[in-house]
N, C-alpha and C positions, 0 to 999 in steps of 0.2 A: 714979345713973350719974356716972361722973367724968366731969370736961370736961378734956381735953388743950389746953395754951394752948401753939404752937410759940414758941419764945425769936426776940428779935425782932434779924435780923441789919439792924447798920446796913450802908448801901450806900457804896463810895468813890464819890466824886466825881471828875468829871475833871482837876483839878488834883492830886489825892494819886497817881493813875494817871499823870500824865504827871512829878510828880517821880519817881517809881520808875523811869519809863522815862530819865529825864535821869542817874540814880545811877547804874544797870545802864552806860548808854551811857558814863558816867566812867570806872565802873570801869573796863571792856574796852578802852575808850582809851587810861588811863592805862596797864593791863597792857601795851598794844600798845607806846606809846611806850617804855614801860621796858625791853622785849627789845628794842626795836628802838636802843636808845641802849645797851645790853649789847651789843649786837653789833656797832657804831658802833667802841667802845672796846676790842672784842677784836679787831676788824680793823685799827682804826688802831696795837694794839701790834704786831700779826705786820705788817703793814706795815715798821714803825720796826723794826723787826728784820731785816727781808729788806734793808731799806734799811744797813743797817750794814754786811750780809751784804755786800750786792751794792760798796760803797764799799770793803770790804777786798778783795775780787776787781779792780776797776778798778785803785786804786792798785797791786798787783800788775803789771797790764797795765799802766799808764803806764810804771812802774820798767822793766820788759824794752823797750816799741817806745823808750823813750830809749836804752838801751842796743842794740838794732836798729838804730836811725836813727844813732846815733853810729859804729857798726860799719861797716855799708853804705855811709854817706856818704865814711866813708875808703875803705872797698874801692873805690867808684865814681871818686873823686878817681885812686888810682892807674892807674885801667883809661884814664881820658881821657887821662894822662899816657903809659900804654904805647901807645896809639892815634896818640896825637902822633907819638912818634918813629919807629913805625914807618913812618908815612906821611911823615915826612920824610927818611926816611936808609935805606938797605938795611942789615936785619938786621946783615950782618958789620961795617959799621962802629959799630955801637953795643956798649959794652963789657958783655959779654954777665951780668956783675955788675946793670946796670940791665935788664938781660930778663928776670932771673929774680926783680926783685925788684919788678918793676911785672906783671913775668905772674905772679906767686904768685896775684895780686888776682883775676883770671877766674874762678878757683873757689873764692872768700870765698861763704860761705853762710850768711846771718844768719836764723835762724829764731823767730816768733814764732807763738804759741797763745796763745789768748786762756781767763785764768782764768773761764770761763762757767759754773759749778757752780750758781751763783745762780738766773741767769738760768732756766736751762735747767729748773732745779726748779721755780721759778715757774709757767713753761708747763705743763709734764707735771702739777703739781696744780691746775691754775686758778686759783693765788694770783696771780695778777698780778691780780685784780680788786682786788686791796686798796690797789693805786697807784689811787688816783682820780683822781689830777691826770692831764689831759688832753694838756699840753704834757708832762711827765714820762713818760708811756706812749711818747709819740712820739718820745723821747728814747732811751727803753729799747730800740724795736722797732727805732729809725735805725742804732743802736749795733752791737744782735744781725746786723741784717743785714750790714751792714758786714765784722764779725768772719768770716761766713758765706762772703762773698764773697771774702775774704783767706784762706781756708782750701782754696778752692777752685784759688784763683791760685799758692800755696804747693805743690800738688798738682802743676802744672802744672809750677813751678821746679825741681821735685825732678827731674824723670825730664832738664829740658834740664841740669842740673846736672851731671848722673852724664856726660852727654855731653862738656860741655865740659872734665870732669877728664879726659876719657878722650883729648881733644885736643890738652889741654896735654903730657899724659904723652908724648905724639910729638915734641915738642918739647927739654922740659924734662928733665934725668935726676935720679933722684931726690931721691937725695942733698945735690944742692946744694939742689934744693927744698926739699928738707927742711930745711936749713942755714937759708935766708930765710926760711921759716915761725917757727924757734926763736927768730927774732930779734925778729919780731913780736910771740910771745909774749913773752917776754924785755922786749920795750920795754911791755906793757899794766901790767904789774907796776911797772917803773921805768926810765921814758922816755928815751932815750938817743939824740940823731941822729948821734954818731959812730960807733955800731956801725952804723947804714945807711949810712952816708956811705961807713965803712968795706970793708962788703960790695962797693956796686957797683961801686966800685974795680976788684974782683978780674973774674980772666978765667976762670971758670968751665967748660968746656967746653958746649956745647947739643949735642943730639942731632941734630939740621939745622939748615943755615941757608933751608931748603925755603921760598920766599915763597909756593906755595898752604897750604900747612902753617900758617904765619904766619896767611894768612888764613882762611884755615877757622877757626882758634882766635878770632878779633877776632869773625868772625860770628857765631859758636857763643856769644860772654860778647854783643853784641849782642841777640841773641836773645830774652838772659833778663829783657830791659828793666827794669836796675834802678834806674835813674833814675826809674821809675814807679812801681816799688815803695815805694821814697823817699815818693814823695807820697802815696802811699796810706798808710805807716805813716805819716804826720806828720797827714794828716785823721785815723787812728784815733785819735790820741793828744791833736787837738784835740776830737773828741768824747765820749772817756775824760773828758779834763777836764771838760768842761760838763755831764759826765751827773754826776759827785760834786759838782760844784757847786750842781746842782738837786736834787738826792737831800738835802744837806743843809739847803737851804733849806728845801723842804716838809717837811722831819719837824724839822727844828731841830738839826740836827748839828753844828755850827757847831768843834766839840772833837773831833771822829772823824777 
């Protein structure tokens, strides 16, 4: 009769089981850390790319805002002079060339539309999470909010602007108004004060000297709140400049 012998199985000790557990734990942990690092590197790369695109948009915004501020500031100065002239004298006592020149700028309309494609793309795709710097996120949100507010005010001004042009058309004859505008356009290319002075010395006819219509025109101009728009544009410019500097600092884009 055969006798069957069972193979001897050596039992593992606690230390061996613990070592296996530690090895598995380390492997899983390192794998998780490696994946997290990979995601961090990828997201940081995307964030840097978005930052570069946003800086490009903001540079376009700052250029447009500077133009708007210069143009609107020039117009506001001429409007102030018109108000002073009419407040001090009867329109009939003022050379009509002056009235045409300064009256032209009540219908000045500078427009600013933010280059916000990158911000909106990041908002819609959820990519704003790539910007992990809290203060940067606040800067982006504040600038976006200011731009949206500007857009709403711009819509209101367009409606008033149309009425201002109608009020101006009741006083100033188009061909002389157009002549004043052509001088302004020519001076943008090559400024010549003599052109302005020469025109203001002329005496082109007005459609009316009715004080009520002059008063209506001035009230319509004032209702546009152009000085306030200038302040808002300057605030936007400051925020855009700050945001550019912040993006460069956070993502080391000094040469952008």
